[in-house]
Structure formats: structure tokens, C-alpha cells
ZAGUKE-699610 format. One record per atom (N, C-alpha, C): x, y, z. Coordinates in steps of 0.05 Angstrom, whole numbers, padded with zeros to 5 digits, always signed. Example, Ala and Ser with C-alpha at 12.3 -4.5 7.8 and 13.67 -1.06 7.14 Angstrom:
2
+00264-00114+00156+00246-00090+00156+00264-00066+00156+00257-00045+00142+00273-00021+00143+00258+00001+00157
This chain:
268
+00063-00372-00283+00038-00359-00287+00035-00336-00267+00021-00315-00275+00017-00292-00257-00012-00282-00260-00022-00271-00238-00048-00259-00238-00047-00234-00222-00060-00213-00231-00061-00188-00217-00088-00175-00217-00096-00164-00194-00121-00149-00192-00114-00123-00177-00123-00100-00187-00114-00074-00177-00138-00057-00169-00137-00046-00145-00159-00030-00134-00148-00002-00131-00161+00018-00144-00152+00045-00142-00174+00065-00146-00170+00089-00137-00190+00110-00139-00188+00123-00167-00209+00137-00175-00208+00151-00200-00187+00172-00201-00181+00183-00177-00159+00202-00174-00134+00186-00166-00123+00171-00185-00103+00151-00178-00077+00163-00167-00067+00185-00179-00042+00196-00171-00043+00206-00143-00025+00196-00126-00024+00205-00098-00043+00192-00079-00061+00175-00089-00079+00162-00071-00072+00132-00070-00089+00116-00058-00082+00088-00052-00088+00070-00076-00068+00054-00083-00072+00032-00102-00064+00006-00087-00082-00013-00086-00077-00039-00074-00075-00060-00097-00052-00074-00098-00047-00093-00119-00047-00121-00107-00066-00138-00116-00067-00166-00108-00053-00183-00129-00030-00195-00123-00014-00209-00142-00011-00238-00134-00013-00256-00154-00008-00284-00149+00012-00294-00170+00030-00312-00161+00049-00325-00179+00048-00355-00173+00049-00371-00194+00048-00400-00190+00060-00414-00214+00072-00438-00210+00082-00454-00232+00059-00467-00248+00035-00465-00238+00012-00477-00251-00008-00454-00258-00027-00459-00276-00047-00439-00282-00063-00431-00257-00069-00406-00254-00082-00395-00230-00112-00392-00236-00128-00406-00221-00157-00405-00225-00172-00389-00204-00159-00381-00183-00172-00365-00162-00182-00339-00172-00207-00333-00166-00219-00307-00175-00227-00291-00151-00213-00293-00129-00220-00279-00104-00195-00263-00095-00200-00243-00079-00178-00226-00069-00161-00242-00049-00137-00234-00046-00118-00247-00028-00126-00240+00001-00127-00260+00018-00131-00255+00047-00109-00267+00064-00090-00281+00052-00067-00291+00066-00043-00287+00048-00026-00268+00055-00004-00259+00037+00023-00268+00047+00039-00278+00029+00067-00285+00034+00085-00260+00034+00076-00239+00020+00092-00215+00016+00074-00191+00016+00081-00170+00031+00066-00145+00031+00087-00122+00028+00081-00105+00009+00099-00082+00004+00083-00056+00007+00094-00037+00021+00081-00010+00023+00100+00010+00010+00091+00023-00010+00108+00041-00026+00108+00070-00016+00091+00077+00003+00090+00104+00014+00093+00103+00044+00112+00120+00054+00119+00118+00083+00098+00128+00102+00078+00143+00092+00058+00154+00110+00035+00134+00115+00033+00113+00099+00011+00094+00102+00011+00079+00129+00035+00072+00140+00034+00058+00165+00020+00073+00188+00020+00100+00185+00007+00116+00206-00023+00116+00203-00033+00106+00180-00062+00109+00174-00077+00083+00169-00063+00063+00159-00076+00039+00150-00066+00014+00164-00083-00006+00166-00075-00032+00177-00063-00048+00154-00037-00046+00150-00023-00057+00127-00020-00087+00128-00017-00098+00152-00008-00126+00155-00030-00145+00165-00055-00137+00163-00077-00155+00172-00077-00181+00157-00069-00181+00132-00070-00205+00115-00043-00219+00113-00022-00209+00126+00004-00221+00125+00004-00247+00140+00014-00268+00128+00016-00294+00141+00040-00294+00160+00040-00310+00181+00064-00313+00198+00088-00320+00181+00110-00306+00186+00135-00311+00171+00136-00298+00144+00116-00281+00137+00115-00267+00111+00137-00246+00110+00140-00234+00086+00160-00213+00082+00145-00186+00080+00155-00166+00094+00144-00139+00093+00165-00120+00083+00159-00106+00061+00177-00086+00049+00165-00059+00051+00180-00040+00063+00171-00013+00067+00189+00007+00053+00178+00025+00038+00193+00048+00028+00193+00070+00049+00216+00077+00059+00218+00097+00080+00244+00113+00079+00243+00138+00086+00268+00154+00087+00286+00146+00110+00276+00130+00128+00292+00122+00152+00306+00096+00146+00331+00094+00156+00347+00070+00152+00340+00047+00169+00353+00024+00166+00346+00000+00181+00349+00003+00211+00366+00021+00221+00370+00025+00250+00351+00046+00261+00336+00059+00244+00318+00081+00254+00288+00075+00249+00282+00060+00228+00255+00058+00218+00236+00045+00239+00246+00026+00255+00229+00013+00275+00216+00033+00294+00231+00052+00303+00221+00072+00322+00201+00091+00310+00198+00092+00284+00179+00110+00271+00152+00097+00267+00149+00071+00272+00125+00056+00266+00105+00058+00289+00079+00059+00284+00060+00058+00306+00060+00031+00320+00052+00031+00345+00054+00006+00361+00038-00017+00349+00016-00011+00336+00000-00032+00325+00015-00047+00303+00030-00033+00286+00045-00045+00265+00069-00060+00276+00082-00049+00296+00104-00063+00309+00095-00090+00321+00072-00090+00334+00062-00115+00345+00058-00136+00324+00046-00128+00301+00041-00147+00280+00067-00159+00269+00087-00142+00265+00112-00151+00254+00125-00170+00273+00125-00163+00299+00138-00180+00319+00123-00206+00324+00097-00204+00328+00081-00228+00335+00079-00248+00312+00078-00237+00287+00077-00255+00264+00104-00263+00254+00125-00253+00267+00153-00260+00260+00158-00255+00231+00151-00231+00222+00155-00223+00194+00184-00216+00189+00192-00221+00164+00218-00211+00155+00214-00183+00144+00227-00164+00156+00222-00136+00151+00246-00123+00136+00239-00110+00113+00260-00097+00097+00252-00068+00092+00272-00051+00089+00267-00023+00084+00285-00013+00061+00274+00005+00045+00289+00018+00023+00280+00047+00021+00299+00065+00017+00292+00093+00012+00290+00096-00018+00267+00089-00029+00264+00088-00058+00266+00116-00070+00256+00137-00056+00257+00164-00067+00286+00173-00069+00303+00166-00050+00331+00173-00051+00345+00160-00075+00339+00134-00079+00350+00119-00101+00342+00132-00128+00316+00139-00130+00306+00151-00154+00319+00178-00160+00322+00194-00139+00336+00220-00143+00365+00216-00152+00378+00197-00140+00406+00192-00147+00409+00183-00176+00388+00169-00186+00388+00160-00214+00376+00181-00232+00370+00205-00221+00359+00227-00236+00332+00220-00249+00316+00206-00233+00289+00199-00242+00267+00213-00226+00275+00234-00211+00255+00249-00196+00242+00233-00175+00215+00232-00175+00200+00217-00155+00188+00191-00166+00199+00182-00189+00189+00157-00201+00203+00133-00188+00188+00120-00171+00200+00098-00155+00192+00070-00164+00176+00068-00185+00165+00042-00193+00187+00022-00200+00208+00032-00214+00230+00014-00221+00245+00004-00196+00249+00022-00176+00263+00015-00152+00247-00006-00136+00221-00001-00132+00205-00020-00116+00201-00047-00131+00199-00046-00157+00197-00071-00172+00222-00088-00169+00245-00075-00169+00270-00090-00166+00272-00103-00138+00265-00087-00118+00265-00098-00090+00245-00121-00087+00222-00119-00100+00202-00140-00099+00214-00166-00110+00225-00165-00133+00236-00190-00145+00260-00201-00130+00275-00184-00118+00298-00193-00102+00288-00209-00077+00266-00200-00065+00257-00212-00040+00236-00234-00044+00220-00232-00065+00197-00250-00067+00204-00278-00076+00226-00282-00089+00234-00308-00098+00218-00319-00121+00205-00302-00135+00190-00311-00159+00208-00321-00180+00231-00307-00184+00252-00315-00202+00279-00314-00188+00299-00329-00197+00326-00325-00186+00334-00296-00190+00349-00285-00171+00355-00256-00172+00368-00247-00198+00388-00261-00207+00402-00252-00232+00383-00252-00256+00366-00273-00257+00347-00274-00279+00327-00252-00277+00318-00246-00253+00298-00225-00249+00309-00198-00257+00334-00192-00249+00346-00166-00256+00349-00164-00286+00358-00186-00299+00361-00186-00328+00334-00181-00342+00313-00193-00332+00286-00190-00344+00276-00161-00340+00281-00150-00316+00273-00122-00311+00286-00103-00331+00312-00107-00335+00327-00089-00353+00318-00093-00382+00311-00118-00388+00301-00124-00415+00274-00109-00420+00257-00110-00399+00231-00096-00401+00235-00066-00402+00255-00056-00387+00261-00027-00389+00268-00018-00417+00285-00034-00429+00294-00028-00457+00271-00028-00476+00253-00048-00473+00230-00050-00490+00211-00026-00486+00207-00018-00461+00188+00003-00454+00199+00031-00461+00224+00036-00454+00235+00063-00456+00257+00066-00478+00262+00045-00494+00283+00046-00513+00281+00069-00533+00257+00076-00541+00253+00097-00560+00258+00125-00549+00261+00127-00522+00265+00153-00509+00295+00160-00507+00312+00142-00516+00340+00149-00517+00357+00136-00495+00383+00137-00498+00402+00125-00479+00400+00137-00452+00395+00163-00450+00395+00176-00424+00373+00164-00406+00349+00161-00417+00327+00150-00401+00333+00121-00394+00343+00106-00413+00350+00078-00407+00370+00076-00385+00392+00092-00386+00413+00090-00366+00403+00099-00339+00385+00118-00338+00374+00126-00312+00357+00103-00299+00342+00089-00315+00327+00066-00305+00345+00044-00297+00366+00039-00312+00385+00018-00305+00399+00025-00278+00405+00051-00275+00418+00060-00250+00399+00056-00226+00373+00060-00231+00354+00056-00209+00352+00027-00201+00354+00009-00220+00354-00020-00214+00378-00027-00198+00402-00019-00207+00427-00025-00192+00427-00012-00165+00417+00013-00163+00417+00026-00137+00398+00014-00117+00376+00003-00127+00357-00009-00109+00368-00033-00094+00385-00049-00107+00397-00072-00094+00414-00064-00070+00430-00043-00074+00448-00034-00053+00434-00019-00031+00410-00008-00037+00396+00008-00017+00376-00008-00001+00373-00034-00007+00353-00051+00007+00367-00063+00031+00354-00060+00055+00365-00069+00080+00345-00085+00096+00354-00105+00109+00337-00120+00128+00337-00105+00155+00314-00104+00168+00311-00091+00194+00311-00112+00216+00327-00109+00236+00327-00127+00259+00302-00121+00275+00285-00142+00279+00259-00138+00292+00261-00146+00322+00255-00128+00340+00256-00135+00369+00234-00156+00375+00237-00167+00399+00218-00188+00408+00190-00176+00413+00188-00151+00419+00162-00139+00425+00161-00110+00416+00137-00099+00415+00133-00072+00406+00145-00052+00427+00156-00031+00417+00169-00011+00435+00158+00017+00430+00141+00021+00410+00132+00048+00403+00113+00059+00424+00113+00085+00426+00095+00099+00445+00072+00113+00430+00071+00112+00404+00049+00125+00390+00032+00105+00375+00007+00113+00370-00013+00095+00358-00020+00104+00330-00032+00085+00315-00041+00092+00288-00063+00114+00290-00063+00132+00272-00082+00154+00272-00110+00144+00265-00131+00154+00279-00158+00146+00271-00165+00158+00244-00181+00144+00228-00188+00154+00201-00203+00180+00201-00220+00184+00221-00236+00208+00224-00236+00216+00253-00242+00241+00260-00243+00250+00288-00263+00234+00304-00256+00229+00329-00274+00213+00347-00301+00227+00351-00302+00253+00349-00327+00267+00353-00343+00271+00327-00335+00257+00306-00349+00259+00281-00377+00247+00283-00396+00255+00267-00423+00243+00267-00422+00213+00262-00442+00199+00271-00443+00170+00269-00439+00161+00240-00453+00174+00222-00450+00166+00194-00421+00168+00184-00408+00190+00192-00380+00194+00183-00362+00173+00196-00366+00167+00222-00349+00147+00235-00353+00119+00223-00378+00111+00219-00384+00084+00211-00381+00079+00181-00385+00100+00165-00384+00096+00136-00359+00107+00125-00356+00134+00126-00332+00146+00114-00307+00137+00128-00308+00135+00155-00284+00125+00169-00276+00097+00162-00296+00080+00158-00291+00052+00150-00278+00051+00123-00288+00067+00104-00277+00067+00077-00249+00079+00076-00245+00101+00091-00218+00113+00091-00198+00094+00103-00206+00078+00123-00188+00058+00135-00183+00034+00117-00195+00035+00093-00191+00014+00074-00204-00013+00083-00226-00010+00097-00240-00034+00107-00269-00034+00097-00274-00022+00074-00301-00021+00064-00309-00045+00047-00292-00064+00044-00297-00087+00026-00314-00109+00038-00311-00116+00064-00326-00139+00075-00356-00136+00072-00369-00158+00066-00398-00158+00060-00414-00147+00084-00405-00153+00108-00419-00144+00132-00420-00113+00133-00398-00101+00123-00397-00072+00122-00415-00062+00100-00413-00074+00077-00429-00065+00054-00459-00067+00060-00467-00087+00076-00495-00091+00081-00507-00068+00097-00491-00054+00113-00502-00034+00131-00492-00006+00124-00472-00004+00106-00458+00020+00103-00475+00043+00092-00497+00037+00077-00512+00058+00065-00539+00064+00079-00541+00055+00104-00566+00060+00119-00561+00079+00141-00573+00102+00140-00569+00122+00161-00593+00121+00181-00595+00140+00198-00615+00139+00219-00643+00139+00208-00647+00150+00185-00674+00151+00173-00680+00126+00157-00660+00110+00152-00664+00085+00138-00667+00088+00108-00663+00112+00097-00666+00115+00068-00640+00115+00053-00617+00112+00068-00592+00110+00055-00581+00136+00045-00592+00159+00054-00583+00184+00044-00563+00197+00063-00546+00214+00052-00527+00230+00068-00541+00255+00077-00542+00260+00103-00556+00284+00113-00539+00309+00107-00553+00331+00108-00539+00357+00103-00518+00362+00124-00524+00354+00149-00505+00358+00171-00479+00342+00167-00483+00316+00159-00460+00299+00154-00444+00310+00131-00457+00319+00110-00443+00330+00087-00427+00355+00095-00439+00372+00111-00425+00396+00120-00400+00389+00137-00403+00368+00154-00380+00360+00170-00357+00350+00153-00363+00333+00133-00343+00323+00115-00329+00345+00100-00344+00364+00090-00332+00386+00075-00314+00403+00093-00323+00408+00118-00308+00425+00136-00282+00411+00145-00282+00385+00149-00259+00371+00160-00241+00359+00139-00252+00352+00115-00236+00339+00095-00234+00355+00069-00255+00369+00062-00256+00383+00036-00255+00363+00014-00249+00372-00010-00249+00355-00033-00224+00338-00035-00201+00348-00024-00176+00334-00028-00160+00332-00002-00171+00340+00021-00156+00340+00045-00158+00314+00061-00151+00316+00087-00154+00292+00104-00136+00270+00097-00148+00246+00093-00133+00222+00089-00125+00217+00060-00128+00236+00043-00120+00232+00016-00142+00244-00002-00144+00233-00026-00164+00242-00045-00192+00232-00037-00209+00249-00027-00235+00240-00017-00257+00251-00035-00274+00234-00046-00297+00243-00062-00320+00246-00043-00330+00271-00040-00351+00277-00021-00378+00276-00034-00397+00260-00025-00423+00259-00037-00439+00284-00030-00455+00293-00048-00473+00315-00042-00497+00304-00025-00510+00322-00010-00533+00313+00006-00553+00296-00010-00562+00274+00002-00581+00257-00011-00569+00236-00029-00542+00236-00032-00529+00216-00049-00507+00202-00034-00497+00181-00046-00475+00166-00034-00454+00160-00056-00429+00160-00049-00408+00152-00067-00386+00137-00052-00374+00118-00066-00352+00103-00054-00326+00116-00061-00305+00110-00045-00278+00120-00051-00258+00098-00043-00236+00099-00058-00213+00083-00049-00191+00103-00045-00178+00099-00022-00157+00120-00016-00130+00111-00026-00060+00090-00045-00040+00082-00061-00014+00072-00054-00008+00050-00064+00018+00038-00065+00021+00015-00046+00002-00002-00043+00004-00025-00026+00001-00050-00043+00022-00067-00043+00022-00091-00059+00020-00115-00041+00003-00134-00048-00001-00158-00032+00004-00182-00050+00021-00200-00042+00028-00223-00059+00021-00249-00045+00010-00267-00061+00006-00294-00052+00020-00312-00072+00040-00327-00062+00055-00345-00080+00048-00373-00074+00037-00387-00093+00030-00415-00090+00055-00432-00092+00056-00452-00075+00079-00470-00075+00077-00491-00097+00099-00503-00104+00098-00524-00124+00085-00549-00112
């Protein structure tokens, strides 16, 4: 049995999609988001610099990162906060250059087949050979009408993903000298720091945040003209941390900023 819940912005392409996935040999009745994950996958290499990816990873969980850096280089590219989480939680860390695999298979920047293959190889939901066979069966069903060329490119992406997936040797402690970037400038207005910054950091979900997030200094929940001007000047409609929907003065809007998969696998 499988269950999926997906969180994404209206401007889905290029922005953040968070996928909450559950697999179990029994029917799944849970109707809540995952807060303890056995498997976390990040499909975009720039997210480690901006988001707390591993807050929900359980000790001993698996972390899969799409990165242009190989297994001997990728560790040094990570912010110190992420390194600490990987080391202290004793995570199994894997890396794949999904865009390189996709280009080699002549699929451009379409990496979904590559990341899906890596997921099934690592997650243990199905035996590897069965998982690969099922993926290729699904590819034929989905793309069969588009001709042999499209099918063969997707098959090549599946086969290439297996060879491009590498485990990263994790040091005993963090060694990085750089930190995760703040979601907004430190000198931003209070509303921007506490509200927009919280949402951009992908931490807008907790009820404690929702309870206070729409109350500004006047208590009427409105966005001031000064705050609006600051957001426009520093982020614009599409700059900054990704696709940002900017509310007009006197209004509020939520945003979700793509490609983070969180898995909880129930044991037998």
C-alpha cells in the first residue's frame, strides 16, 4: 500500500515541491504529514544552502542528494548545519548527478526517471530487480505511444541512474566553514523576517507560526506599504529564494517555495 501527499506552489516549475510518501504492507490510515522520515531525497542541489532538509530525518535514515559533485567532493560543498545533521544522526548519504545522467540519455533536464530509480534502489520498498522491471513497465505504458526513441531514452536513464549512484563516506564531525544562507536579509523589517522569512525557510506549517503569522504591529493583519516596498525591492515577483508571490498592501498571501521527497516506511 502507498500514500502520497504533495505540497507545491501554484508556480510549480522551478519552485519547491515537498512529497510526503508512505509505504506499508498494510492499509495506511494516517492522515497527517510525516515528521519522522526513514528516507529523505533532495532533487535540487541548491536547496541545501537554503532549507533545513533533514530536520525530520530519523537517526540512521537515508539521505539522497542530486548534485553535480561526486562522492569525494560533495561533502565539502554542504553547509555546516547539514553536515552536523548527517554526522550526528548517522545518516546513510548517497549522491547522484541526475542532470548528467539525463543529458547522457538525451532527456535534457528531465530527471524524474533518474531520481525515481535511485529512490527504489535505496528505499527497499521492492527488491531492486522487481523495482527496475516495474519502472520500465510504467515507462512503456506512459510513453509507449511516443515511439521507440522516447522509450529507449527513458530506459537509458534508468540504467544510467544505477551506475551513477554513489554512497558518500561521512566524516565523524562537520568540517564545513560556511553556513546555510538566511531566508531574508538580517536588516529586513520585522514582518518580513518573522513572516516571509519563516515561509521561505519552509517553516510556515506549525500551528504556533500560523497563529501569529498574520498579525503585524497594528494588529490588523495587514501588510504595510513599507514592508511591501521592501519585498518588491529585494525579491521582486520571481527573485530571491525562488518563486515568491508578493501580497499587495493591505493583503496577505501564502507561498510554498521544489523537489524534496520525504518517506516514512512502516515495518511489518
